[in-house]
mmJSON file of the N, C-alpha and C atoms, coordinates in Angstrom:
{"data_MODEL":{"atom_site":{
"group_PDB":["ATOM","ATOM","ATOM","ATOM","ATOM","ATOM","ATOM","ATOM","ATOM","ATOM","ATOM","ATOM","ATOM","ATOM","ATOM","ATOM","ATOM","ATOM","ATOM","ATOM","ATOM","ATOM","ATOM","ATOM","ATOM","ATOM","ATOM","ATOM","ATOM","ATOM","ATOM","ATOM","ATOM","ATOM","ATOM","ATOM","ATOM","ATOM","ATOM","ATOM","ATOM","ATOM","ATOM","ATOM","ATOM","ATOM","ATOM","ATOM","ATOM","ATOM","ATOM","ATOM","ATOM","ATOM","ATOM","ATOM","ATOM","ATOM","ATOM","ATOM","ATOM","ATOM","ATOM","ATOM","ATOM","ATOM","ATOM","ATOM","ATOM","ATOM","ATOM","ATOM","ATOM","ATOM","ATOM","ATOM","ATOM","ATOM","ATOM","ATOM","ATOM","ATOM","ATOM","ATOM","ATOM","ATOM","ATOM","ATOM","ATOM","ATOM","ATOM","ATOM","ATOM","ATOM","ATOM","ATOM","ATOM","ATOM","ATOM","ATOM","ATOM","ATOM","ATOM","ATOM","ATOM","ATOM","ATOM","ATOM","ATOM","ATOM","ATOM","ATOM","ATOM","ATOM","ATOM","ATOM","ATOM","ATOM","ATOM","ATOM","ATOM","ATOM","ATOM","ATOM","ATOM","ATOM","ATOM","ATOM","ATOM","ATOM","ATOM","ATOM","ATOM","ATOM","ATOM","ATOM","ATOM","ATOM","ATOM","ATOM","ATOM","ATOM","ATOM","ATOM","ATOM","ATOM","ATOM","ATOM","ATOM","ATOM","ATOM","ATOM","ATOM","ATOM","ATOM","ATOM","ATOM","ATOM","ATOM","ATOM","ATOM","ATOM","ATOM","ATOM","ATOM","ATOM","ATOM","ATOM","ATOM","ATOM","ATOM","ATOM","ATOM","ATOM","ATOM","ATOM","ATOM","ATOM","ATOM","ATOM","ATOM","ATOM","ATOM","ATOM","ATOM","ATOM","ATOM","ATOM","ATOM","ATOM","ATOM","ATOM","ATOM","ATOM","ATOM","ATOM","ATOM","ATOM","ATOM","ATOM","ATOM","ATOM","ATOM","ATOM","ATOM","ATOM","ATOM","ATOM","ATOM","ATOM","ATOM","ATOM","ATOM","ATOM","ATOM","ATOM","ATOM","ATOM","ATOM","ATOM","ATOM","ATOM"],
"id":[1,2,3,4,5,6,7,8,9,10,11,12,13,14,15,16,17,18,19,20,21,22,23,24,25,26,27,28,29,30,31,32,33,34,35,36,37,38,39,40,41,42,43,44,45,46,47,48,49,50,51,52,53,54,55,56,57,58,59,60,61,62,63,64,65,66,67,68,69,70,71,72,73,74,75,76,77,78,79,80,81,82,83,84,85,86,87,88,89,90,91,92,93,94,95,96,97,98,99,100,101,102,103,104,105,106,107,108,109,110,111,112,113,114,115,116,117,118,119,120,121,122,123,124,125,126,127,128,129,130,131,132,133,134,135,136,137,138,139,140,141,142,143,144,145,146,147,148,149,150,151,152,153,154,155,156,157,158,159,160,161,162,163,164,165,166,167,168,169,170,171,172,173,174,175,176,177,178,179,180,181,182,183,184,185,186,187,188,189,190,191,192,193,194,195,196,197,198,199,200,201,202,203,204,205,206,207,208,209,210,211,212,213,214,215,216,217,218,219,220,221,222],
"type_symbol":["N","C","C","N","C","C","N","C","C","N","C","C","N","C","C","N","C","C","N","C","C","N","C","C","N","C","C","N","C","C","N","C","C","N","C","C","N","C","C","N","C","C","N","C","C","N","C","C","N","C","C","N","C","C","N","C","C","N","C","C","N","C","C","N","C","C","N","C","C","N","C","C","N","C","C","N","C","C","N","C","C","N","C","C","N","C","C","N","C","C","N","C","C","N","C","C","N","C","C","N","C","C","N","C","C","N","C","C","N","C","C","N","C","C","N","C","C","N","C","C","N","C","C","N","C","C","N","C","C","N","C","C","N","C","C","N","C","C","N","C","C","N","C","C","N","C","C","N","C","C","N","C","C","N","C","C","N","C","C","N","C","C","N","C","C","N","C","C","N","C","C","N","C","C","N","C","C","N","C","C","N","C","C","N","C","C","N","C","C","N","C","C","N","C","C","N","C","C","N","C","C","N","C","C","N","C","C","N","C","C","N","C","C","N","C","C","N","C","C","N","C","C"],
"label_atom_id":["N","CA","C","N","CA","C","N","CA","C","N","CA","C","N","CA","C","N","CA","C","N","CA","C","N","CA","C","N","CA","C","N","CA","C","N","CA","C","N","CA","C","N","CA","C","N","CA","C","N","CA","C","N","CA","C","N","CA","C","N","CA","C","N","CA","C","N","CA","C","N","CA","C","N","CA","C","N","CA","C","N","CA","C","N","CA","C","N","CA","C","N","CA","C","N","CA","C","N","CA","C","N","CA","C","N","CA","C","N","CA","C","N","CA","C","N","CA","C","N","CA","C","N","CA","C","N","CA","C","N","CA","C","N","CA","C","N","CA","C","N","CA","C","N","CA","C","N","CA","C","N","CA","C","N","CA","C","N","CA","C","N","CA","C","N","CA","C","N","CA","C","N","CA","C","N","CA","C","N","CA","C","N","CA","C","N","CA","C","N","CA","C","N","CA","C","N","CA","C","N","CA","C","N","CA","C","N","CA","C","N","CA","C","N","CA","C","N","CA","C","N","CA","C","N","CA","C","N","CA","C","N","CA","C","N","CA","C","N","CA","C","N","CA","C","N","CA","C","N","CA","C","N","CA","C","N","CA","C"],
"label_alt_id":[null,null,null,null,null,null,null,null,null,null,null,null,null,null,null,null,null,null,null,null,null,null,null,null,null,null,null,null,null,null,null,null,null,null,null,null,null,null,null,null,null,null,null,null,null,null,null,null,null,null,null,null,null,null,null,null,null,null,null,null,null,null,null,null,null,null,null,null,null,null,null,null,null,null,null,null,null,null,null,null,null,null,null,null,null,null,null,null,null,null,null,null,null,null,null,null,null,null,null,null,null,null,null,null,null,null,null,null,null,null,null,null,null,null,null,null,null,null,null,null,null,null,null,null,null,null,null,null,null,null,null,null,null,null,null,null,null,null,null,null,null,null,null,null,null,null,null,null,null,null,null,null,null,null,null,null,null,null,null,null,null,null,null,null,null,null,null,null,null,null,null,null,null,null,null,null,null,null,null,null,null,null,null,null,null,null,null,null,null,null,null,null,null,null,null,null,null,null,null,null,null,null,null,null,null,null,null,null,null,null,null,null,null,null,null,null,null,null,null,null,null,null],
"label_comp_id":["MET","MET","MET","TRP","TRP","TRP","PHE","PHE","PHE","GLN","GLN","GLN","LYS","LYS","LYS","HIS","HIS","HIS","THR","THR","THR","ILE","ILE","ILE","GLU","GLU","GLU","PRO","PRO","PRO","ASP","ASP","ASP","HIS","HIS","HIS","GLU","GLU","GLU","PRO","PRO","PRO","ASP","ASP","ASP","ALA","ALA","ALA","GLU","GLU","GLU","PRO","PRO","PRO","ILE","ILE","ILE","THR","THR","THR","PHE","PHE","PHE","ALA","ALA","ALA","ALA","ALA","ALA","GLN","GLN","GLN","TYR","TYR","TYR","ALA","ALA","ALA","VAL","VAL","VAL","CYS","CYS","CYS","GLU","GLU","GLU","GLU","GLU","GLU","VAL","VAL","VAL","GLY","GLY","GLY","PRO","PRO","PRO","ALA","ALA","ALA","GLY","GLY","GLY","GLU","GLU","GLU","ASP","ASP","ASP","ASP","ASP","ASP","GLU","GLU","GLU","THR","THR","THR","GLY","GLY","GLY","THR","THR","THR","ASP","ASP","ASP","TRP","TRP","TRP","MET","MET","MET","LEU","LEU","LEU","GLY","GLY","GLY","HIS","HIS","HIS","LEU","LEU","LEU","ARG","ARG","ARG","ALA","ALA","ALA","HIS","HIS","HIS","PRO","PRO","PRO","GLU","GLU","GLU","HIS","HIS","HIS","LEU","LEU","LEU","THR","THR","THR","TYR","TYR","TYR","ARG","ARG","ARG","GLU","GLU","GLU","ILE","ILE","ILE","VAL","VAL","VAL","THR","THR","THR","ARG","ARG","ARG","PRO","PRO","PRO","TYR","TYR","TYR","ARG","ARG","ARG","ALA","ALA","ALA","ALA","ALA","ALA","PRO","PRO","PRO","GLY","GLY","GLY","ASP","ASP","ASP","ARG","ARG","ARG","LEU","LEU","LEU"],
"label_asym_id":["A","A","A","A","A","A","A","A","A","A","A","A","A","A","A","A","A","A","A","A","A","A","A","A","A","A","A","A","A","A","A","A","A","A","A","A","A","A","A","A","A","A","A","A","A","A","A","A","A","A","A","A","A","A","A","A","A","A","A","A","A","A","A","A","A","A","A","A","A","A","A","A","A","A","A","A","A","A","A","A","A","A","A","A","A","A","A","A","A","A","A","A","A","A","A","A","A","A","A","A","A","A","A","A","A","A","A","A","A","A","A","A","A","A","A","A","A","A","A","A","A","A","A","A","A","A","A","A","A","A","A","A","A","A","A","A","A","A","A","A","A","A","A","A","A","A","A","A","A","A","A","A","A","A","A","A","A","A","A","A","A","A","A","A","A","A","A","A","A","A","A","A","A","A","A","A","A","A","A","A","A","A","A","A","A","A","A","A","A","A","A","A","A","A","A","A","A","A","A","A","A","A","A","A","A","A","A","A","A","A","A","A","A","A","A","A","A","A","A","A","A","A"],
"label_entity_id":["1","1","1","1","1","1","1","1","1","1","1","1","1","1","1","1","1","1","1","1","1","1","1","1","1","1","1","1","1","1","1","1","1","1","1","1","1","1","1","1","1","1","1","1","1","1","1","1","1","1","1","1","1","1","1","1","1","1","1","1","1","1","1","1","1","1","1","1","1","1","1","1","1","1","1","1","1","1","1","1","1","1","1","1","1","1","1","1","1","1","1","1","1","1","1","1","1","1","1","1","1","1","1","1","1","1","1","1","1","1","1","1","1","1","1","1","1","1","1","1","1","1","1","1","1","1","1","1","1","1","1","1","1","1","1","1","1","1","1","1","1","1","1","1","1","1","1","1","1","1","1","1","1","1","1","1","1","1","1","1","1","1","1","1","1","1","1","1","1","1","1","1","1","1","1","1","1","1","1","1","1","1","1","1","1","1","1","1","1","1","1","1","1","1","1","1","1","1","1","1","1","1","1","1","1","1","1","1","1","1","1","1","1","1","1","1","1","1","1","1","1","1"],
"label_seq_id":[1,1,1,2,2,2,3,3,3,4,4,4,5,5,5,6,6,6,7,7,7,8,8,8,9,9,9,10,10,10,11,11,11,12,12,12,13,13,13,14,14,14,15,15,15,16,16,16,17,17,17,18,18,18,19,19,19,20,20,20,21,21,21,22,22,22,23,23,23,24,24,24,25,25,25,26,26,26,27,27,27,28,28,28,29,29,29,30,30,30,31,31,31,32,32,32,33,33,33,34,34,34,35,35,35,36,36,36,37,37,37,38,38,38,39,39,39,40,40,40,41,41,41,42,42,42,43,43,43,44,44,44,45,45,45,46,46,46,47,47,47,48,48,48,49,49,49,50,50,50,51,51,51,52,52,52,53,53,53,54,54,54,55,55,55,56,56,56,57,57,57,58,58,58,59,59,59,60,60,60,61,61,61,62,62,62,63,63,63,64,64,64,65,65,65,66,66,66,67,67,67,68,68,68,69,69,69,70,70,70,71,71,71,72,72,72,73,73,73,74,74,74],
"pdbx_PDB_ins_code":[null,null,null,null,null,null,null,null,null,null,null,null,null,null,null,null,null,null,null,null,null,null,null,null,null,null,null,null,null,null,null,null,null,null,null,null,null,null,null,null,null,null,null,null,null,null,null,null,null,null,null,null,null,null,null,null,null,null,null,null,null,null,null,null,null,null,null,null,null,null,null,null,null,null,null,null,null,null,null,null,null,null,null,null,null,null,null,null,null,null,null,null,null,null,null,null,null,null,null,null,null,null,null,null,null,null,null,null,null,null,null,null,null,null,null,null,null,null,null,null,null,null,null,null,null,null,null,null,null,null,null,null,null,null,null,null,null,null,null,null,null,null,null,null,null,null,null,null,null,null,null,null,null,null,null,null,null,null,null,null,null,null,null,null,null,null,null,null,null,null,null,null,null,null,null,null,null,null,null,null,null,null,null,null,null,null,null,null,null,null,null,null,null,null,null,null,null,null,null,null,null,null,null,null,null,null,null,null,null,null,null,null,null,null,null,null,null,null,null,null,null,null],
"Cartn_x":[0.85,0.0,0.89,0.473,1.226,0.269,0.82,0.028,0.434,-0.494,-0.243,-0.739,0.044,-0.389,-1.445,-2.344,-3.327,-3.407,-3.789,-4.116,-5.564,-6.211,-7.583,-7.508,-8.164,-8.095,-9.417,-9.69,-10.889,-10.854,-12.002,-12.098,-12.314,-11.271,-11.35,-11.376,-11.594,-11.654,-12.858,-12.799,-13.911,-15.25,-15.218,-16.47,-16.87,-16.209,-16.527,-17.925,-18.56,-19.837,-19.603,-20.603,-20.417,-20.428,-19.8,-19.932,-21.329,-22.072,-23.419,-23.559,-24.497,-24.775,-26.259,-26.555,-27.937,-27.947,-29.128,-29.268,-30.275,-30.135,-31.006,-31.398,-32.689,-33.129,-32.675,-31.961,-31.275,-32.203,-33.405,-34.272,-35.084,-35.872,-36.693,-35.946,-34.77,-33.907,-34.485,-35.452,-35.936,-34.788,-34.656,-33.556,-34.114,-33.492,-33.867,-33.192,-33.466,-32.886,-31.382,-30.681,-29.246,-29.048,-28.027,-27.705,-26.226,-25.762,-24.343,-23.942,-24.901,-24.646,-24.694,-23.683,-23.664,-24.765,-25.479,-26.62,-27.886,-27.887,-29.059,-29.512,-28.579,-28.909,-29.406,-28.743,-29.146,-30.553,-30.844,-32.188,-33.24,-32.958,-33.909,-34.087,-32.978,-33.084,-33.972,-33.795,-34.608,-36.083,-36.363,-37.749,-38.347,-37.57,-38.044,-38.291,-37.408,-37.571,-38.824,-39.105,-40.336,-41.574,-41.543,-42.684,-42.757,-41.62,-41.536,-40.638,-41.147,-40.306,-39.602,-40.087,-39.453,-38.293,-38.079,-36.992,-35.733,-34.796,-33.649,-32.294,-32.24,-30.96,-30.856,-29.816,-29.646,-28.238,-28.095,-26.8,-26.61,-25.375,-25.046,-24.531,-24.971,-24.511,-23.78,-22.5,-21.689,-21.308,-21.61,-21.235,-20.131,-18.958,-17.777,-17.249,-17.133,-16.653,-15.149,-14.771,-13.364,-13.057,-11.789,-11.358,-10.102,-9.893,-8.658,-7.69,-6.558,-5.552,-4.445,-4.18,-3.141,-1.763,-0.931,0.443,1.415,2.521,3.577,3.159,3.736,3.57,4.378,3.867,4.592,5.416],
"Cartn_y":[-1.181,0.0,1.238,2.255,3.495,4.669,5.798,7.014,8.0,8.887,9.852,11.22,12.24,13.614,13.991,14.855,15.409,16.912,17.624,19.036,19.21,20.202,20.53,21.756,21.65,22.736,22.849,24.038,24.162,23.127,22.569,21.532,22.19,22.168,22.73,21.631,20.394,19.283,19.478,18.931,19.096,18.589,17.573,17.02,17.617,18.694,19.323,19.936,19.95,20.646,22.133,22.855,24.29,25.068,26.229,27.174,27.769,27.811,28.378,29.501,30.38,31.543,31.56,31.942,32.101,33.204,33.566,34.568,34.076,34.587,34.194,35.447,35.536,36.609,36.228,37.117,36.774,36.529,37.067,36.936,35.644,35.443,34.225,33.082,33.362,32.382,31.786,32.469,32.026,32.148,31.139,31.095,31.115,31.919,31.956,30.835,30.742,29.67,29.868,28.769,28.822,28.814,29.527,29.543,29.784,29.527,29.676,31.122,32.004,33.427,34.138,34.953,35.612,36.653,36.962,37.872,37.161,35.84,35.072,35.516,35.611,36.019,37.445,38.336,39.744,39.901,39.213,39.289,38.806,37.705,37.19,38.184,38.773,39.748,40.923,41.434,42.575,42.189,41.004,40.537,40.329,39.755,39.532,40.868,41.821,43.147,43.845,43.709,44.303,43.702,42.391,41.717,41.981,42.265,42.466,43.671,44.896,46.092,46.225,45.529,45.602,44.611,43.747,42.757,43.381,43.785,44.569,43.881,42.723,42.088,40.729,40.554,39.346,38.778,37.522,36.844,36.304,36.3,35.609,34.223,33.211,31.838,31.403,31.122,30.656,29.203,28.334,26.93,26.661,26.337,26.13,24.717,23.902,22.535,22.497,21.603,21.371,19.896,19.59,18.202,17.986,16.755,16.364,15.886,16.565,16.198,15.398,14.19,13.382,13.984,13.841,14.323,13.18,13.494,12.507,11.466,10.305,9.277,9.679,9.336,9.616,8.425],
"Cartn_z":[0.0,0.0,0.0,-0.734,-0.781,-0.651,-0.272,-0.121,-1.204,-1.526,-2.586,-2.147,-2.471,-2.209,-3.25,-2.867,-3.792,-3.567,-4.586,-4.434,-4.872,-4.323,-4.711,-5.615,-6.77,-7.744,-8.486,-9.074,-9.899,-11.026,-11.337,-12.363,-13.723,-14.55,-15.9,-16.963,-16.538,-17.488,-18.421,-19.642,-20.582,-20.046,-19.175,-18.656,-17.304,-16.894,-15.603,-15.635,-14.485,-14.372,-14.624,-15.115,-15.345,-14.028,-14.054,-12.945,-13.068,-11.959,-11.998,-10.983,-11.258,-10.431,-10.083,-8.869,-8.424,-7.373,-6.931,-5.88,-4.858,-3.657,-2.549,-1.788,-1.443,-0.559,0.836,1.522,2.769,3.952,3.958,5.133,5.083,4.027,3.945,3.27,2.711,2.059,0.78,0.157,-1.15,-2.149,-3.02,-3.979,-5.393,-6.238,-7.642,-8.414,-9.701,-10.511,-10.698,-10.877,-11.165,-12.674,-13.111,-14.531,-14.737,-15.939,-16.243,-16.496,-16.67,-16.884,-15.539,-15.246,-13.937,-13.773,-14.84,-14.742,-14.258,-14.236,-13.805,-12.423,-11.488,-10.126,-10.055,-10.788,-10.783,-11.332,-12.426,-13.012,-12.014,-11.321,-10.337,-9.191,-8.697,-7.605,-7.994,-9.197,-9.633,-9.742,-10.265,-10.34,-8.957,-8.05,-6.682,-5.988,-6.212,-5.616,-6.146,-7.429,-7.981,-7.317,-7.08,-6.45,-4.951,-4.327,-2.87,-2.588,-2.737,-2.603,-1.25,-0.246,1.074,1.211,0.227,0.271,-0.341,0.512,0.059,0.229,0.862,1.172,0.482,-0.334,-1.143,-0.997,-1.406,-1.469,-2.887,-3.337,-4.58,-4.209,-4.942,-4.73,-5.998,-5.857,-6.982,-6.709,-7.649,-7.527,-8.543,-8.034,-8.868,-8.626,-9.682,-9.481,-9.191,-8.301,-7.961,-8.137,-8.206,-8.329,-7.497,-7.1,-6.425,-7.505,-7.617,-8.618,-7.943,-8.426,-7.8,-8.013,-6.992,-7.052,-6.851,-6.216,-5.984,-4.954,-5.084,-4.051,-2.833,-1.687,-0.443,-0.022],
"occupancy":[1.0,1.0,1.0,1.0,1.0,1.0,1.0,1.0,1.0,1.0,1.0,1.0,1.0,1.0,1.0,1.0,1.0,1.0,1.0,1.0,1.0,1.0,1.0,1.0,1.0,1.0,1.0,1.0,1.0,1.0,1.0,1.0,1.0,1.0,1.0,1.0,1.0,1.0,1.0,1.0,1.0,1.0,1.0,1.0,1.0,1.0,1.0,1.0,1.0,1.0,1.0,1.0,1.0,1.0,1.0,1.0,1.0,1.0,1.0,1.0,1.0,1.0,1.0,1.0,1.0,1.0,1.0,1.0,1.0,1.0,1.0,1.0,1.0,1.0,1.0,1.0,1.0,1.0,1.0,1.0,1.0,1.0,1.0,1.0,1.0,1.0,1.0,1.0,1.0,1.0,1.0,1.0,1.0,1.0,1.0,1.0,1.0,1.0,1.0,1.0,1.0,1.0,1.0,1.0,1.0,1.0,1.0,1.0,1.0,1.0,1.0,1.0,1.0,1.0,1.0,1.0,1.0,1.0,1.0,1.0,1.0,1.0,1.0,1.0,1.0,1.0,1.0,1.0,1.0,1.0,1.0,1.0,1.0,1.0,1.0,1.0,1.0,1.0,1.0,1.0,1.0,1.0,1.0,1.0,1.0,1.0,1.0,1.0,1.0,1.0,1.0,1.0,1.0,1.0,1.0,1.0,1.0,1.0,1.0,1.0,1.0,1.0,1.0,1.0,1.0,1.0,1.0,1.0,1.0,1.0,1.0,1.0,1.0,1.0,1.0,1.0,1.0,1.0,1.0,1.0,1.0,1.0,1.0,1.0,1.0,1.0,1.0,1.0,1.0,1.0,1.0,1.0,1.0,1.0,1.0,1.0,1.0,1.0,1.0,1.0,1.0,1.0,1.0,1.0,1.0,1.0,1.0,1.0,1.0,1.0,1.0,1.0,1.0,1.0,1.0,1.0,1.0,1.0,1.0,1.0,1.0,1.0],
"B_iso_or_equiv":[0.0,0.0,0.0,0.0,0.0,0.0,0.0,0.0,0.0,0.0,0.0,0.0,0.0,0.0,0.0,0.0,0.0,0.0,0.0,0.0,0.0,0.0,0.0,0.0,0.0,0.0,0.0,0.0,0.0,0.0,0.0,0.0,0.0,0.0,0.0,0.0,0.0,0.0,0.0,0.0,0.0,0.0,0.0,0.0,0.0,0.0,0.0,0.0,0.0,0.0,0.0,0.0,0.0,0.0,0.0,0.0,0.0,0.0,0.0,0.0,0.0,0.0,0.0,0.0,0.0,0.0,0.0,0.0,0.0,0.0,0.0,0.0,0.0,0.0,0.0,0.0,0.0,0.0,0.0,0.0,0.0,0.0,0.0,0.0,0.0,0.0,0.0,0.0,0.0,0.0,0.0,0.0,0.0,0.0,0.0,0.0,0.0,0.0,0.0,0.0,0.0,0.0,0.0,0.0,0.0,0.0,0.0,0.0,0.0,0.0,0.0,0.0,0.0,0.0,0.0,0.0,0.0,0.0,0.0,0.0,0.0,0.0,0.0,0.0,0.0,0.0,0.0,0.0,0.0,0.0,0.0,0.0,0.0,0.0,0.0,0.0,0.0,0.0,0.0,0.0,0.0,0.0,0.0,0.0,0.0,0.0,0.0,0.0,0.0,0.0,0.0,0.0,0.0,0.0,0.0,0.0,0.0,0.0,0.0,0.0,0.0,0.0,0.0,0.0,0.0,0.0,0.0,0.0,0.0,0.0,0.0,0.0,0.0,0.0,0.0,0.0,0.0,0.0,0.0,0.0,0.0,0.0,0.0,0.0,0.0,0.0,0.0,0.0,0.0,0.0,0.0,0.0,0.0,0.0,0.0,0.0,0.0,0.0,0.0,0.0,0.0,0.0,0.0,0.0,0.0,0.0,0.0,0.0,0.0,0.0,0.0,0.0,0.0,0.0,0.0,0.0,0.0,0.0,0.0,0.0,0.0,0.0],
"pdbx_formal_charge":[null,null,null,null,null,null,null,null,null,null,null,null,null,null,null,null,null,null,null,null,null,null,null,null,null,null,null,null,null,null,null,null,null,null,null,null,null,null,null,null,null,null,null,null,null,null,null,null,null,null,null,null,null,null,null,null,null,null,null,null,null,null,null,null,null,null,null,null,null,null,null,null,null,null,null,null,null,null,null,null,null,null,null,null,null,null,null,null,null,null,null,null,null,null,null,null,null,null,null,null,null,null,null,null,null,null,null,null,null,null,null,null,null,null,null,null,null,null,null,null,null,null,null,null,null,null,null,null,null,null,null,null,null,null,null,null,null,null,null,null,null,null,null,null,null,null,null,null,null,null,null,null,null,null,null,null,null,null,null,null,null,null,null,null,null,null,null,null,null,null,null,null,null,null,null,null,null,null,null,null,null,null,null,null,null,null,null,null,null,null,null,null,null,null,null,null,null,null,null,null,null,null,null,null,null,null,null,null,null,null,null,null,null,null,null,null,null,null,null,null,null,null],
"auth_seq_id":[1,1,1,2,2,2,3,3,3,4,4,4,5,5,5,6,6,6,7,7,7,8,8,8,9,9,9,10,10,10,11,11,11,12,12,12,13,13,13,14,14,14,15,15,15,16,16,16,17,17,17,18,18,18,19,19,19,20,20,20,21,21,21,22,22,22,23,23,23,24,24,24,25,25,25,26,26,26,27,27,27,28,28,28,29,29,29,30,30,30,31,31,31,32,32,32,33,33,33,34,34,34,35,35,35,36,36,36,37,37,37,38,38,38,39,39,39,40,40,40,41,41,41,42,42,42,43,43,43,44,44,44,45,45,45,46,46,46,47,47,47,48,48,48,49,49,49,50,50,50,51,51,51,52,52,52,53,53,53,54,54,54,55,55,55,56,56,56,57,57,57,58,58,58,59,59,59,60,60,60,61,61,61,62,62,62,63,63,63,64,64,64,65,65,65,66,66,66,67,67,67,68,68,68,69,69,69,70,70,70,71,71,71,72,72,72,73,73,73,74,74,74],
"auth_comp_id":["MET","MET","MET","TRP","TRP","TRP","PHE","PHE","PHE","GLN","GLN","GLN","LYS","LYS","LYS","HIS","HIS","HIS","THR","THR","THR","ILE","ILE","ILE","GLU","GLU","GLU","PRO","PRO","PRO","ASP","ASP","ASP","HIS","HIS","HIS","GLU","GLU","GLU","PRO","PRO","PRO","ASP","ASP","ASP","ALA","ALA","ALA","GLU","GLU","GLU","PRO","PRO","PRO","ILE","ILE","ILE","THR","THR","THR","PHE","PHE","PHE","ALA","ALA","ALA","ALA","ALA","ALA","GLN","GLN","GLN","TYR","TYR","TYR","ALA","ALA","ALA","VAL","VAL","VAL","CYS","CYS","CYS","GLU","GLU","GLU","GLU","GLU","GLU","VAL","VAL","VAL","GLY","GLY","GLY","PRO","PRO","PRO","ALA","ALA","ALA","GLY","GLY","GLY","GLU","GLU","GLU","ASP","ASP","ASP","ASP","ASP","ASP","GLU","GLU","GLU","THR","THR","THR","GLY","GLY","GLY","THR","THR","THR","ASP","ASP","ASP","TRP","TRP","TRP","MET","MET","MET","LEU","LEU","LEU","GLY","GLY","GLY","HIS","HIS","HIS","LEU","LEU","LEU","ARG","ARG","ARG","ALA","ALA","ALA","HIS","HIS","HIS","PRO","PRO","PRO","GLU","GLU","GLU","HIS","HIS","HIS","LEU","LEU","LEU","THR","THR","THR","TYR","TYR","TYR","ARG","ARG","ARG","GLU","GLU","GLU","ILE","ILE","ILE","VAL","VAL","VAL","THR","THR","THR","ARG","ARG","ARG","PRO","PRO","PRO","TYR","TYR","TYR","ARG","ARG","ARG","ALA","ALA","ALA","ALA","ALA","ALA","PRO","PRO","PRO","GLY","GLY","GLY","ASP","ASP","ASP","ARG","ARG","ARG","LEU","LEU","LEU"],
"auth_asym_id":["A","A","A","A","A","A","A","A","A","A","A","A","A","A","A","A","A","A","A","A","A","A","A","A","A","A","A","A","A","A","A","A","A","A","A","A","A","A","A","A","A","A","A","A","A","A","A","A","A","A","A","A","A","A","A","A","A","A","A","A","A","A","A","A","A","A","A","A","A","A","A","A","A","A","A","A","A","A","A","A","A","A","A","A","A","A","A","A","A","A","A","A","A","A","A","A","A","A","A","A","A","A","A","A","A","A","A","A","A","A","A","A","A","A","A","A","A","A","A","A","A","A","A","A","A","A","A","A","A","A","A","A","A","A","A","A","A","A","A","A","A","A","A","A","A","A","A","A","A","A","A","A","A","A","A","A","A","A","A","A","A","A","A","A","A","A","A","A","A","A","A","A","A","A","A","A","A","A","A","A","A","A","A","A","A","A","A","A","A","A","A","A","A","A","A","A","A","A","A","A","A","A","A","A","A","A","A","A","A","A","A","A","A","A","A","A","A","A","A","A","A","A"],
"auth_atom_id":["N","CA","C","N","CA","C","N","CA","C","N","CA","C","N","CA","C","N","CA","C","N","CA","C","N","CA","C","N","CA","C","N","CA","C","N","CA","C","N","CA","C","N","CA","C","N","CA","C","N","CA","C","N","CA","C","N","CA","C","N","CA","C","N","CA","C","N","CA","C","N","CA","C","N","CA","C","N","CA","C","N","CA","C","N","CA","C","N","CA","C","N","CA","C","N","CA","C","N","CA","C","N","CA","C","N","CA","C","N","CA","C","N","CA","C","N","CA","C","N","CA","C","N","CA","C","N","CA","C","N","CA","C","N","CA","C","N","CA","C","N","CA","C","N","CA","C","N","CA","C","N","CA","C","N","CA","C","N","CA","C","N","CA","C","N","CA","C","N","CA","C","N","CA","C","N","CA","C","N","CA","C","N","CA","C","N","CA","C","N","CA","C","N","CA","C","N","CA","C","N","CA","C","N","CA","C","N","CA","C","N","CA","C","N","CA","C","N","CA","C","N","CA","C","N","CA","C","N","CA","C","N","CA","C","N","CA","C","N","CA","C","N","CA","C","N","CA","C","N","CA","C","N","CA","C","N","CA","C"],
"pdbx_PDB_model_num":[1,1,1,1,1,1,1,1,1,1,1,1,1,1,1,1,1,1,1,1,1,1,1,1,1,1,1,1,1,1,1,1,1,1,1,1,1,1,1,1,1,1,1,1,1,1,1,1,1,1,1,1,1,1,1,1,1,1,1,1,1,1,1,1,1,1,1,1,1,1,1,1,1,1,1,1,1,1,1,1,1,1,1,1,1,1,1,1,1,1,1,1,1,1,1,1,1,1,1,1,1,1,1,1,1,1,1,1,1,1,1,1,1,1,1,1,1,1,1,1,1,1,1,1,1,1,1,1,1,1,1,1,1,1,1,1,1,1,1,1,1,1,1,1,1,1,1,1,1,1,1,1,1,1,1,1,1,1,1,1,1,1,1,1,1,1,1,1,1,1,1,1,1,1,1,1,1,1,1,1,1,1,1,1,1,1,1,1,1,1,1,1,1,1,1,1,1,1,1,1,1,1,1,1,1,1,1,1,1,1,1,1,1,1,1,1,1,1,1,1,1,1]
}}}
C-alpha cells in the first residue's frame, strides 16, 4: 500500500460541471434559478424586488466545481 499527495483545484476538465450563479433573498432564504450566466442572479433579484419592494438584502450563490488532482507518491 502506498500514499499519494493530492491538491484541490478548480475543475477545468472538458467534462466538468459548469460554474453556476444564483441569488437568494437573505431573510426568507428564497432562492432563484441557477444559470451559467452571472446575470441570472441579478435578473432574479430585480424581479423579486419588484414583487416584494421591502426585500432589500440578497446573497449571490456561486457553484464552482473542484477536483482532487493526484500528485507525488509519499
